Wavefront OBJ file of the C-alpha trace (Angstrom):
o trace
v 100.154 129.669 -34.250
v 103.122 128.045 -33.953
v 103.815 124.265 -31.664
v 106.735 123.229 -30.676
v 107.954 120.339 -28.580
v 110.840 119.858 -26.404
v 112.357 115.831 -26.811
v 114.805 114.695 -24.024
v 116.221 111.334 -24.677
v 113.697 110.568 -27.576
v 110.985 111.449 -25.262
v 108.168 114.376 -25.528
v 108.977 116.493 -22.322
v 106.190 118.330 -20.316
v 107.562 120.582 -17.685
v 105.247 118.892 -15.371
v 105.573 115.483 -16.147
v 106.380 112.803 -13.451
v 108.458 109.249 -14.278
v 108.624 107.061 -11.434
v 111.876 105.851 -12.616
v 113.664 109.495 -11.950
v 115.236 110.010 -8.394
v 115.216 113.631 -8.112
v 112.698 116.182 -7.929
v 112.729 120.017 -8.641
v 110.443 121.350 -5.884
v 108.778 124.658 -6.392
v 110.885 126.388 -4.303
v 113.705 125.181 -5.911
v 114.755 122.220 -3.396
v 115.957 119.268 -4.591
v 113.749 116.233 -3.091
v 116.041 112.545 -3.633
v 113.994 109.583 -3.974
v 115.762 107.304 -1.981
v 113.980 104.280 -2.743
v 114.430 104.848 -6.836
v 116.603 102.240 -8.645
v 118.463 105.652 -10.144
v 118.919 106.817 -6.607
v 123.021 106.243 -6.311
v 123.407 107.766 -9.487
v 121.073 110.774 -9.015
v 123.271 111.834 -5.333
v 126.424 111.292 -7.281
v 124.895 113.622 -9.879
v 124.285 116.145 -7.239
v 126.985 115.877 -4.976
v 129.350 118.761 -4.112
v 132.898 118.239 -4.230
v 134.998 118.117 -0.928
v 135.656 121.331 0.767
v 133.145 123.489 -0.802
v 129.749 124.385 0.357
l 1 2 3 4 5 6 7 8 9 10 11 12 13 14 15 16 17 18 19 20 21 22 23 24 25 26 27 28 29 30 31 32 33 34 35 36 37 38 39 40 41 42 43 44 45 46 47 48 49 50 51 52 53 54 55
């Protein structure tokens, strides 16, 4: 049996992991939840913002 792990920023990634510092949560129905009280909320909002004129 071969075990593999995926690393992101030198931390172990688990598909159901939770990091309270992250502001975005991708839900099972593929909608995005933005935790507005997170210190990274504004950065996350800008990361997913669509350019003006697109929908």
